[in-house]
C-alpha positions in Angstrom: -32.3 -62.8 5.5 -32.0 -64.2 8.9 -29.8 -61.9 11.0 -30.4 -63.9 14.1 -29.1 -67.5 12.3 -26.4 -65.2 10.1 -24.8 -63.9 13.8 -24.4 -67.6 15.1 -23.0 -68.5 11.9 -20.7 -65.9 12.3 -19.9 -67.3 15.7 -18.6 -70.4 15.1 -16.3 -69.3 12.5 -14.7 -67.0 14.6 -14.6 -69.6 17.2 -12.9 -71.7 14.6 -10.4 -69.7 12.9 -10.1 -66.9 16.0 -8.6 -64.4 14.2 -6.2 -61.6 15.0 -7.6 -58.1 15.7 -5.5 -55.4 16.5 -6.6 -52.4 18.1 -5.5 -49.0 19.1 -8.3 -47.7 21.6 -9.2 -46.0 24.7 -7.1 -46.5 27.6 -9.5 -46.3 29.9 -11.1 -49.9 28.3 -8.1 -51.2 27.4 -7.8 -54.0 29.4 -12.3 -55.0 28.9 -12.0 -54.6 25.2 -9.1 -57.2 25.0 -11.4 -59.8 27.3 -14.5 -59.3 25.4 -11.8 -59.7 22.4 -11.0 -63.1 23.9 -14.0 -64.1 25.1 -15.9 -64.1 21.7 -13.4 -66.4 20.4 -10.9 -64.2 18.5 -7.5 -62.9 19.7 -6.9 -59.4 20.6 -3.3 -57.2 20.0 -3.2 -53.7 21.7 0.1 -52.0 20.4 0.2 -48.6 19.7 3.5 -47.2 19.0 3.7 -45.6 15.0 6.2 -46.9 15.0 5.0 -50.4 14.4 1.3 -50.1 14.2 1.5 -50.0 10.6 3.2 -53.6 10.5 0.7 -55.1 13.3 -2.5 -53.9 11.6 -1.2 -55.1 7.9 -0.8 -58.5 9.5 -4.2 -58.9 11.8 -8.0 -60.2 10.4 -9.2 -56.9 11.2 -8.1 -53.7 12.9 -9.8 -51.6 15.6 -9.6 -47.6 15.7 -10.6 -46.1 18.9 -10.7 -42.4 19.9 -11.5 -42.2 23.3 -8.1 -41.1 24.8 -7.0 -39.3 22.1 -3.5 -37.9 21.8 -1.7 -36.6 18.1 0.8 -39.6 18.6 -2.4 -42.0 18.5 -3.7 -40.2 15.3 -0.5 -41.1 13.7 -0.3 -44.5 14.3 -4.0 -44.4 13.5 -3.1 -43.3 9.9 0.0 -45.6 9.5 -2.4 -48.8 11.0 -5.3 -47.6 8.4 -3.3 -47.1 5.4 -1.4 -50.6 6.0 -5.2 -52.7 6.7 -6.4 -50.7 3.6 -3.4 -52.0 1.8 -4.0 -55.9 2.7 -7.9 -55.6 2.3 -8.2 -55.7 6.2 -11.6 -54.6 7.3 -11.5 -51.5 9.9 -14.0 -50.3 12.4 -14.0 -47.1 13.7 -15.6 -45.7 17.2 -15.5 -42.4 17.2 -16.0 -41.3 21.0 -16.9 -37.9 22.0 -16.9 -37.0 18.6 -18.9 -33.3 18.1 -17.3 -33.0 21.9 -14.4 -30.3 20.4 -13.1 -29.1 17.2 -10.4 -30.9 17.2 -11.7 -34.2 18.0 -14.8 -33.5 15.1 -11.7 -32.9 12.7 -9.7 -35.9 13.6 -12.7 -38.3 13.4 -14.0 -36.7 9.9 -10.3 -37.3 8.2 -10.1 -41.3 9.5 -13.9 -41.2 7.7 -12.4 -39.2 4.6 -9.2 -41.5 4.2 -9.6 -44.5 4.9 -12.3 -47.3 3.7 -13.6 -48.1 7.1 -15.8 -50.9 7.0 -18.3 -49.9 10.4 -18.8 -47.2 11.7 -19.8 -48.0 15.5 -20.6 -45.1 17.9 -23.6 -43.3 19.6 -26.8 -41.7 18.0 -24.9 -38.1 18.6 -21.6 -38.8 17.6 -23.2 -40.5 14.3 -25.0 -37.1 13.7 -21.9 -35.1 13.9 -20.1 -36.9 11.8 -22.8 -36.9 8.9 -23.1 -33.1 9.7 -19.3 -32.7 10.0 -20.1 -30.6 12.6 -18.9 -30.1 16.5 -20.3 -28.7 19.2 -23.3 -31.6 19.7 -22.0 -33.8 21.8 -20.2 -33.3 25.2 -19.2 -36.3 26.0 -18.7 -40.2 26.0 -22.1 -40.8 26.5 -24.9 -39.8 24.0 -27.7 -36.8 25.2 -30.0 -37.4 22.1 -33.4 -39.0 23.3 -34.5 -39.0 19.4 -35.5 -42.4 19.0 -33.5 -44.1 16.2 -35.6 -45.1 13.6 -35.2 -47.9 10.0 -35.3 -44.4 8.0 -32.2 -42.6 10.1 -30.3 -45.3 10.4 -30.5 -46.0 6.1 -29.5 -42.4 5.9 -26.7 -42.2 8.4 -25.0 -44.9 6.6 -25.6 -43.7 3.1 -24.2 -39.9 4.2 -21.3 -41.7 5.5 -21.0 -44.6 3.1 -20.2 -47.2 4.9 -22.1 -49.8 7.6 -23.3 -48.1 10.7 -23.9 -49.6 14.2 -26.0 -47.0 16.6 -25.9 -48.1 20.0 -28.4 -47.0 22.4 -31.8 -47.6 24.3 -32.5 -49.3 20.9 -29.4 -50.4 18.7 -29.9 -49.7 15.1 -27.7 -51.3 11.8 -27.7 -50.1 8.4 -25.7 -50.6 5.4 -27.4 -48.5 3.0 -29.7 -51.1 2.1 -30.2 -53.3 4.7 -31.0 -52.0 8.1 -32.3 -53.5 11.2 -33.2 -52.4 14.8 -32.3 -54.5 17.9 -33.8 -54.3 21.1 -31.6 -56.4 23.5 -30.2 -55.3 26.6 -30.1 -54.0 30.0 -29.6 -50.6 32.0 -27.1 -52.2 33.8 -24.6 -51.7 30.3 -24.7 -47.6 30.9 -23.5 -48.0 34.8 -19.9 -49.9 33.4 -17.5 -47.9 31.2 -16.6 -49.3 28.2 -19.3 -51.8 26.8 -19.3 -49.0 24.1 -15.6 -49.7 23.3 -16.4 -53.8 23.9 -19.1 -53.8 21.4 -16.4 -52.0 19.2 -14.3 -55.0 19.4 -16.7 -57.0 19.0 -17.9 -56.2 16.2 -14.0 -56.3 14.5 -13.8 -59.8 15.6 -16.8 -60.3 13.3 -15.7 -58.3 10.9 -12.7 -60.8 10.2 -15.4 -63.2 9.5 -18.3 -61.8 8.0 -19.5 -59.3 6.2 -19.7 -55.6 7.8 -23.8 -55.6 8.7 -23.4 -58.9 9.7 -20.5 -58.5 12.0 -22.5 -55.4 13.4 -25.7 -57.1 14.0 -23.3 -59.9 15.7 -21.7 -57.6 17.5 -24.0 -55.6 19.2 -26.6 -59.2 19.8 -23.6 -60.1 21.9 -22.9 -58.1 24.2 -27.0 -57.5 24.4 -27.5 -60.9 25.1 -24.8 -61.2 27.3 -25.4 -57.7 29.2 -29.0 -59.5 29.4 -27.6 -62.6 30.5 -25.2 -61.0 33.4 -27.8 -58.6 34.5 -29.7 -62.1 36.6 -27.0 -63.0 38.5 -25.9 -59.5 39.4 -26.2 -57.3 42.1 -25.0 -53.9 40.8 -22.3 -52.9 38.2 -19.4 -54.4 40.0 -20.5 -58.0 39.9 -22.3 -57.5 36.2 -19.1 -56.0 35.1 -17.5 -59.7 36.2 -20.2 -61.7 35.0 -20.9 -60.0 31.8 -17.3 -61.2 30.1 -18.6 -65.3 31.4 -21.7 -64.3 29.3 -20.1 -63.5 26.0 -17.3 -66.7 26.4 -20.5 -68.4 27.2 -22.6 -67.3 24.0 -23.4 -70.1 21.1 -25.3 -70.4 17.9 -28.5 -71.5 19.2 -28.6 -68.3 21.6 -29.2 -65.9 19.0 -31.9 -67.2 18.2 -33.4 -67.9 21.1 -32.8 -64.5 22.9 -32.3 -62.1 20.1 -34.6 -59.7 19.5 -35.3 -58.0 16.2 -37.3 -54.9 16.5 -37.6 -54.3 12.5 -35.8 -55.5 9.5 -35.4 -54.2 6.4 -34.3 -54.4 2.6 
């Protein structure tokens, strides 16, 4: 399987279909997530009132559940949206932001993992290991402090434990559905100086999930952010201008861009 070629085909389908991507997401990054979704070629909705979350999710082509700014009522909205999406066969992408930081946050994340048919879980290595272990106290915030290198074997095991496709982002990005696994090498250190690039990556994955299988969606979303980040870094003077150019770079991606610039470090199936 040529994952770069498949990413390019997925981008073409995405821009032809312009699917509706419903978000219940982080208030810190909500605007960036909407703009990234638009730039890649999809259409975002960001409503999160529990009274309408289910209806919106059921009518969408994909659903993002991002736990960044967690509140009891957002969990209510996520559960209703997730149930409606599952009933309509709408793929659900979970971003368990900060899982492991507190008992409450970890338990709510595990609740979603256990009760919903998630297509993809996207997080850093600390968040993923916390979910796989089902315990809190290992990740104090949204940035990973785990310096252990992600390997093909580790990402495959995480996917098998969590029983879904996992996308682990960090210095080296990794994706696995339990059978197919890949390590990806695109990106720039400037991505860590702008808040919300992880949340935006989750939105990109959800956009691709509307038009492709979960593994291809996760790979395509991660490649899109990594390549766009590299291109934006080349013309940026710092985090402020990088933030500006990142959205432009997402918009300018083409199918051939993945073949030219994509960095597949290891692929195994």
